[in-house]
N, C-alpha and C positions, 0 to 999 in steps of 0.2 A: 504493500500500500504506500502511496505517496505520503511524504511528510505533511501533516496538517498545516494549513496556513496560520492557524492560531491554536495555542494551547494555554489554558489557564489551569494551573496545577496547585491544589491544596491552598487556595487563596483564603486568607483570614483577615478580618477587619473588625475592630472594636471601637466603640464610642463610650467614653466615660466608664470603661471597665465592662461594658455590656457588649457581647459579641453580636454583630450584625451578620457576619459571615464566619462560619466555623469549619472551613475546609472545603471550598467549592472547586469542582472540576468541570471544565468545559473545553471541548475541542471543536474545531471548525475546519471542514475540508474545503478545498478550492471549488468555487461554484455551487456551494451547498446553501440551502436554506435550513437553518437550525433554529427550531422554536425553543424559547425559554419560558417555562411555565412555573407558576407558583402563586400562592395567595398574596394579597396585598400585605406587605411587611415581611415577606419571605426572604428578601435580600436581593431581588432582581435589580432594583435601581442602584443599590450600593455596588454590585458587581459591575454594572455598566459604567458607573462613574469612575471606577478603578480603571477599566479599559479605556475610557475616554480621557484619562489624565486629571480628573477633578479630585479624586482621592488617591492616596498612596496606600497600598496594602501593608498590613503589619508583618505578614510573612507570606510565602508562596512564590511561585514562579510563573512568569509569562514568557511564552516563546512565540515568535513570529517566524514562520518558515524554518522552524527548528532551531533558531538562534535565540538565546535568552536575552531579554531586553528589560529595561526599566523605562517607565513612561513618566516624564517630568513635565506634566501639564498638558493642557488642551492642544496647544500648538504642536507640541512634540508628538502627541497622538496622531494629529493630522499628517505630520511629516512621515510618520511610520505607516501611513495608509489606512488609518482608522477614522471613519466618519460616523457621527451619531445624529440620527434624526429623532429629535425629542418629541414627546407627546404634545407638549405645548409649543406652538409655533414661535420661533425666535427671529423671524425676519423683521426688517424695518419697514413698516407700512408705507411711509412717505417716499421711499426710494423705488426705483424701477426693478424689474426682475433681474436685469443684467447687473445693476449696481449692487443688489443683494448677493448675487453669486460671487462677485469679485470684492465684496466688502472686506476692507483691511488688507487687500493685496491688489489694489487697482493697477491697471496698466498705465505707466507714466511715460510721457514724451519729454521733449525738451522744455526747459523753463518750468519743470514740475507740473506740466499740464496733464490732466487725465485724458487718456485716449479712449473717449467714449465710443467712437465709431467702431474701433477695433474690439472693444469689450462687447458691444452689441453683436458684432459678427460672430465672435467666439461663443457667446452665450446662446445665440440662435443655433449654432452647430451642435452644442451640447444638448439643447432641448430636443432638436430633431433626432439625435442619436437615440434618445430614450422614448421617442414617439410622443412628446409633450407638445401639443399645439397651442402654445402661448407665445405672444410677441415679447421679445426681450425688453422692449421699451414700455411695456405695460406697468402701471403703478401697482405694487403689491396690494395696496389697500382696496383695489377693485376686484381682486381675485376671491374665489370661494375658498373655504377651508381646504377642500380637496386639492385645488390648484396650488395653494400655498404649500401643502404637504409635498406635492410633486416638485416644486421649486427647491424645497429642503433636500430632497433626494438628489436632484441635479447638482446642487451646491456641494453635497458630500462627494459626489463622483468627480466634480471638478478639481478636487484636491488629489486626484489620482488614487482615490481610496480603493483598496482591495477588500476591505472588511467594512460593511455598513451595518450598524445597529438600528433597527426600527422599533421604537418604543410605542406600543399601542397606536400604530399609524392609521388604523381604520375606525377608531373610536367615535369620530365625528363625521363619518362618511356614509353616504347612501349606498344602496346595493349596487347601483351602476358605477359609482365612484370607486367602490372596493374592487370591482372588476378591472377598472382602469389601473388601479394600483397593482393588481396581480399581473397585468400585462407588462408593466414597468419592471416588476420583479423578475419576470421571465426573460426580459431583455438583459437585465443585469446578470442573470445566471449564464446567458449565452456569452457574455463578455468575461466569464470566469470570476465574477465578483461574488464574494461570499457574504451571506446575510444572517445576522442574528435577529430573529423575529419574536417580539414580545407581544402577546395578546391573551385575553381571557376568552376569546371566541373560538371554541373548539372546532366549529365547522371550517373556519379559516385555516387553522393549523393543519387539519387533516387534508385540506385541499392543496396546500403549497409547501409544507415542511417535508424535508427528507428525514431528519431525525428530531427528537423531542427530548429535552433535558428538563427534569423536574427538581426544584429545590423547595425545601420546607424549613421554616424557622432558621434560616441561615445555613442549613446543611444540604449537602448534595445527596439526593435520593436515588437518582438513576437516569439512564438515557435509553430511550426506546427508538427503534426504527419505525417510521410510518408504515402501516400495513401489518405490523406485528404487535399492535396494541389497540385499545379502544378507549372510548370516553370514560367508561366506568373505572378502568384500571388507572388512567391518568388522574382522575379525581381522587381516587383512593390514595395514590401516591402524594398528591398535593395536600390532602387534609388528614391523612393518617387513619381514615375510617372508611367504611364501605359507603357507597353512594346511597343505599337504601336508608341510611341513618339521617339523610338530609331531605327526605320527602316532605313536600309542602301540602298539607291538607287543604282541600277546597273550603272556601268560606261556608260556614254552616248555616248562617242566618241570611235568608234572602232579603233583597231590598224591600222597603215598605212602599205603600202607595203614596206616601206623603212627598210632595215635590218641594225640595229645598231651594233649588236654583233653576230658573228658566231663562233661556237666551232666545230672543226673537229677532231674526233678520239682521244680525250684527254684521257690520261691514267696516273694514279699515283697509281700503285699497292702497297699494297693490298687494297687500299681504293676504287678505281673505275677504270674502263677500257673501252676504246673505246667509249667515250661519245661524241655525236654530237647533236647540236641543233642550231636554229636561234632565235634571239630576235629582234622583230620589234619595231619601234618607237611607243611609247604610249601603248605598250603591257604589260600586267601583265602575265608573264609566271611562272606557278607554278611548284614546284618540290616536289613530294610526295614520301613516302616510309617509311618503318619501321626504327626504330633506328638502326644505323650501316649500312645503305644503301649506305653511301658515299656522301650524299648531301652536308653537311657542308664542307667536304674536297674539293669537286669540286668547291664550291664558293670561298674557300680560295685560290685555284690555280688560278682562274680567277683574283682574287684581288692581286696576287703577294705575298700572305702570306704563300703559300706552293708551292714548285716546282713540276711541272708535268714532267713526264719522256718521254712522247710521245704525238704527236698531234700538232694542230695549233689553234691559237685564232686570229680572225680578228675583228678589231674595225673600223666601218664605211668603210669596204672594205680593210683596210690596216692591214697586219699581225703585231701583237704585242706579246711581251713576257715580262711581268712584273717580275722583280726579287725582288721587294719589294713593299709594299703597297703605299709608297710615289709616285712611278711611276704611279700606278693605279689612285690615287687621282688626280694627275696632268692631267691625261687623261680623267677625268670626271666620275670616278666610286666611289661610296660610299658604305660602308658595315656595316649594323647594325648586329652585331654578335649575336650568340645564347645566350651567357651568359653576360648579361649587367653588372653584378657586377664584373666579372673577366676581361673582355676584352672590355667593352663598356664605363665604367665610371671610373673616379678617385673619389672614394666615399668620401675621406677625403677632397675634395676641393669643391668649390662653384658651383652653377648652372651656373653662368656667366663663370667661368673657363672652365667647361665642354662643354658648348655650343660653345665656341670659339676655342677649342683645335685643331680641325682638319682644321681650316681655318685661322690660324694666319698669313699665308703669304699674305692674302688679306688686312690685316691691317698694314703690315710692310712698313715703310718709312725709308730707310737707316737702322740704327741699332735700331730705335725706333718703337714703335707701336702707330698707330693713335687711341688713347683710345676712343675718341668721336665716331669714326666710328664703333669700336668694340662694344661699349655700345649700339649704335643704332641697330646693328644687333642682339645682345643678347635680347634687348627689343622686337624686331620684332618677334623673334621665341618664346619667352616666351608668348607673346600675341597670336600669331597664333596657337600655340599648346596648349594653355590654361593650362600652367604649373602652378601648385598651391602648396602652402605650408601653414602651420599654421602661419608662421612668416609674418610680414608686408612686409618685403623686400625679395621677392622670390629669386632674383638674387644672394643675398649674403648668402643664405641658403646652408648648406652643402648637397651634393647630397645624402649622407647616411641617412639624416633625412626626405627624401621624400618617399611617397608611391611608390610601384612598378610601378604603371601606370604612375606616373609623372617622375620616373627615366627613363622609356622607352621612354617617349616623349623627354626627354633631349637627349638621344642617337640619336633618329631620327633627332631632331633639329640640333645636332652637324654636321650630314652629310648633311642635307639640306643647311646648311650655306656654304658648299663647292660648291654649285650650280652644282650638278652632273647631267649628262644626263642619267646615269644608276645607279639605286639604288638596292643593294642586301639587302634583308630583310630575316634574318634567325630566324625563330620562333618569329616574331615581337610582338605577343600578349601572349606569355607564362607567366603564373603566374600573370596576371592582371585581374581586374574586368570587368564586362560587359560594364559599362559606358565608361571606358578608351578604351576598345577593340573596341567599335563602333566608338569612335572618331578617332581611328587609321584607321579603315576601310574606313571611309569617307575621311580621308587624303590621303590614298593610291589611291582611285578612283580619287580624285582631282588632284593628281600629274600625274597620267596616262593620264587624260583628257587634262592636260597641255603639254603633249608630252614627259614626262619622261618615260623611259623604266624600268620595274621592274622585278627582279628575286625574287620570293617569295618561300622560303622554309618553310613548315609548316607540323606539324603532326596532325593538327586540320582539318579533312576532310571537315566539313561544311564551314570552313574558306576558304579553297582552292576552293571549289565549288562556293562559293558566289562571290569571288573576281576575279578569273583567267579567262583569255581568252582561254588559253590552259594549259595543265598540262603534264609534263614529269614525268614518274614513274620509280623509281630505286629500284632494289632489289640486295643486296649484291654487289654493285658497278657496276651493269649492267643496262642499260636502257632497260626496258622491255615493255614500252608502251608510246605513246604520244597521249593524248586525246584532241579532240576539245571541244568547249564549250557545244555543244549539247550532248556530250558523258559523261559529268561530273556528275557521280553518284557514291555514296560511294561504291556500289558493284563493279563497273568497276575498280575503283582505287585500291581497296583491292585485286581484282583478279590479277592485275599486280604486286602489292606490295608483296603479299604473295605467289601467285601461280607462279609468274615469267614467264608469257607467253612472248614469244619473241616479240620485237618491230617490 
């Protein structure tokens, strides 16, 4: 067998005496797609940051093409042919595609002038080589998330990278955009570029990966060849238990006849138009559709974060029109937004701060806060949602130091602390592991059984089918179908989401 292009052997890394990695092994062959699996907090990000030069390992060996190396920073990693495509886009929106690709290493002419024309020509050639149909002079701010993701990949390749790490590259992409991503990956493989692919989406991993390595709690569990394993085995390796232990029971109590929320002919062009639906007490009402269908914008309008231009909203039979989120919160509506890092959390502050942020008025006594009462609430939701961190005192831990699953639990806990009667959940399990996902599924069912009404936006069709009583399907801002529980099949949902049959 040829020498692997990359070997990471017995890699260890600790923070404040607590091991994040306790002897991880990973090898990568030339032209291979190697999937890296593990729950949030398993150590995937730490391992990738070591490979990318952000962290230095405490011990262990890294070999590139059989030669032992040390990686002294991000630039050194790039010089050694390693490119990282992060989950969060790190492009500069105000610059063009070409300027982003050459950022920090611009082509310079005489008198220190930037050779823009030559940069555009070279950038266009790079884009064409990977089949990306985007002009190099386009401003990045005008691109979709999927297009920006592709520019990140082109940028990594432009460093002559032979090893590219893709961290949850499909988490914000539609079905069609994921297929475009896979086409780019196929072209990279043809060029003998090797890829470490991190994802929680099993169907993707089985579609594109050659081998799959599983890590758990900072430890190496094993590596499997695609075709010689299955979902149940990989999940068992990830969580240390059999899949059957994580079954999610269906909601036991059906929705009541009481209508809690009614939306009539709501419009906010160009995002959505003439949307009507009813939400019953204790109902989980799903909203499905492709990216750009207008689902998030619709939820923002109901919550008062976006103004609608036409239509009516009724809450418990009375017409309402919220002009800001505070009005919606006071009326008993909570909103777990799609992007927890940008709009859900204050990452630089503590778990305690974030959990109490939306419900401060409940602890207010004059100009003071009843700290004991607030601490009691924070402790309750920390325990109820099983929020964990490596630190002994979870509540004083910065939100940025927690795994994605625990961060999402904080956002949900923040809104539960407001005691809402209606909870809007926009992509509540995006980018989190199977264990945290199933914990949230059980919580959603429990909340609905207790009488809370839930609007659930999700691009994960199995999630929609498993949880929802009914599903509204949107295509390009138009509601094309409303499906009852007995009609909830992926084919039916996709027919309305892509085909756009009239509701």
